[in-house]
N, C-alpha and C positions, 0 to 999 in steps of 0.2 A: 454434536459437541459444538459449543460456541467458540468465539474468538478469544485469544489471549493477547492482551495489549500491555505494553510496558508503560506505566504512568510516570512521567517526570514530575515529581513533586519537590519543589525547592523551598517551600515555606509552610508554616503552620496554617496560614490562611488558605493556601492551595489544598492542603490536606483536608481541611474542614469542608471545602467545596466538593471534593471528590467523595468523601465519606457521606455527605448529605445526599448526593445523587444515588448512592447505593441503597440508602434507606436506613442508615445507622441513626439511632436516637441521640439526643443531646448528651446524655450521660456517657454513652459509648464513645461519642466523638471526643469528649474531654479526656477519656482514658487512652484513646488510640492515636490522637493527632501526633504525639511525639514519636510514636513508633513508625510513622510513615516516612521519616526523613532518611531513607536509605533505598533499598530495592523494593519496588511495589509493582506487582503484576495483577492486572485485572483479568479475571476469568469470567467470560460472559456466556450467558445462555445455558447454565447448568441447572440440574434439578436441586431442590432444597436439601435432600438427603446428602448429595455430594458436597454441597456448600457446608453443611454441618460437619461432615467428615474432615474437610479441609481445615475448618476452624479448630477442631480438636487436635488434629495432627500438628498444625502449626504451633499451637499452644504447648504441645509436648516437646517441641523442638526449640522453644524459647522465642518463637515469633508470634504472629497473630494473624487473624483474618477477619476482615470487616464483612459482615453479612447483614442482610435485611432481617430485622426482627420478626417479620411476618413469616419467614421461612422456617422458624424454629419448630412449628407444629406441622410443617410440610403442607401448608394450605396453598402455597403458590405452585404453579406449574413450572415456572422457570425463574431463575434469579441470577444475579451477578455477585461476585465476591472479589475483594481485594486482598491478595496475599502480601503480608508485610514481614520482611526478614532479610537476613543476609543471603548472599548467593549460596553459601554452604547449607544454610537451613533449607532453602528451597530445593537444592540438589537432593538433600536427605528426604524431603517430602516426596519427590518423584520416586525414590526407591521404595518408600512406604506404600505409595499408591499402587505399585506393582503387585502388592500382596492382596489387594482388594479385587474381587471379581468385577469385571467390566470397567475398572478404573485405570488399568495399565496403560491404555491409550492416552489418558490425560497425563499420566506420569511421563510418557514419552514426549508429549507436546510441551510439557514444562522444560524438559531437558533440551529440546530443540530451541525453545524460546531463549533459554540461557545462553546457548551457543551463538545464536544470532545476535544477542545483545553484546556479547563479548568479542565478536568479530571486529578486527581492526579495519579490514578492507573487504566488505562483502561484494562479490562480483555481480554484475548485471549481465545475465545470460541472454544472448540474442541469437537463437537457433545455433548455428555452428561457429559463433564468435562470442567471446566473453569480454566485456568491458570492465576493467578494474576500477573500483571506486575507492577514493581516499588517497590514491597515490599522487594524483594531479587533478586539476580542474578539467573536466571534459567539456567540449564545445558541441552544442547542437546547432546545426544550421537550419533555420526556419524558412521554409519555402511556401509562400502564399500564392496559390494559383487562383487568385480572386481579382475582381475589378475594383474592390472597395475596401481592402484591408487598411486599417489605420496606420500600420507600421511602414508600409512601402507604397501606398497609394496605387496599387494595381499594376506596378511596373512589370510583373512577371505573369500576367494573365495569359499572355500569348504562350503557347506550349513550347515553342522553340526557345523563347527567352527563359522560360522556367527551367527547362532542361539545362541550358547553358549556365544558368545561375547555380543550379544544383551541383554541376560539375566543378564550377569555379570555387564553391564553398568547400568541397572536398579537397581541392588542390591547395586551398588556403589553410587547411588543417582541421576541418570539421570532423568530429568523431562519429557523428550520426546526422542524418537528415530527416526532418519532420515536415511532411507534406500535408497541407491543408487546402481544402477547396471551398470552404464556407467561412465568411467573415463573421466574427462575433463582436464587432465593435458596437458601441451603444447606438441604438436605432436601426441596426441591420435587420433585414427580414429573413425568415427561415428559407432555406434553399431546398428545392425538390431533390429527392434521392437521385433521380436519373441525371440531373444536371451536375450534382456533386461528383458522381462517378465519371461523367464525361470529362470533367475538368482534371481529375487527378490520376485516373488509371493510365492513360497514355504516358504521362510524365513519369510515373512510378515504374512502368514496364521498361521504359528506355533507360532510366537511371540504374535500375537493378541489373541491367546488362553491362553497365559501364563502370560502376563503382563497387568497392568491396566493403564499404561501411554499412552498418544497419540503416534501414529506412523505416520510419514509423508514419502512421497516419493520424492526423489531428482531426478527430471527429467524435460526435456523440451518437451517431447512427450505427447500430450493430451490423446492418447490411453493408455499409461502407467499410467497416472494419474487417468484415469477412470477405470482401471482394477479392483481395489479393490471393487468398488461399484458394478461392474458386478458380483462379487462373493459374494455379500451380506456383505461385510466387511465395507463399508462406502465409502467415496470419499476423494480425496486429489489432490492438485495441488501445487507442488513446482517446482522450476526451477534449472537447473544445476549450476546457479551462486548463489545458496543458498538464493534466495529471497523467504521467506516463506509466503504462503497464507493459506486458510483454511486447517486444518489438518483432518485426519480421525482417528477414534478410534473404536475398536471392540464394 
């Protein structure tokens, strides 16, 4: 089963752009662009038969679904579709899908997607701690254990200084600490795995024993992200472009 994404479409021009990407022809785009200016869910990576079922069921509910015209004869192996309707219509669609063999899981996915969309403050779960989102601005303390980071000029490359700075950020109100060992400034050179681990692991191990806020790793190397769990500290995956996924905590 593919991903389900909520598309934020705020104008007719944006609607035409998304419809075109799915493969809708010109005539279809003219008919459907006005129907997209409400709730639009993109269902990705489904077979054409499922896409056709979604189309027919949404039409029966007063909504619509944009599908690739090439999928009408099921000649495609996989396709995407955009569901267009009110929340109530899509809720009813989920119930209808429960009646189809092998489509009940898609119905459940739709219900979960609607729940996530309507959540006011979805939490960020960090092992045994949960950070509430939406109640206030959360502060991330960025700790660069590098000699050449553009933001702090390598002031915390020394491990003792890095640890002291991490503790100070928590004392000053940081809700989580993000530790990085490789600079991604323009012109920086890739860092060897062993050197990155040498820089960050001692700092993380010490901080994990002294603070109760979540600690994440800023890295694009899977081995670095997995290193804390190998030492019994937990697991983390963050990337060097600061896209945060599950954190780890002592």
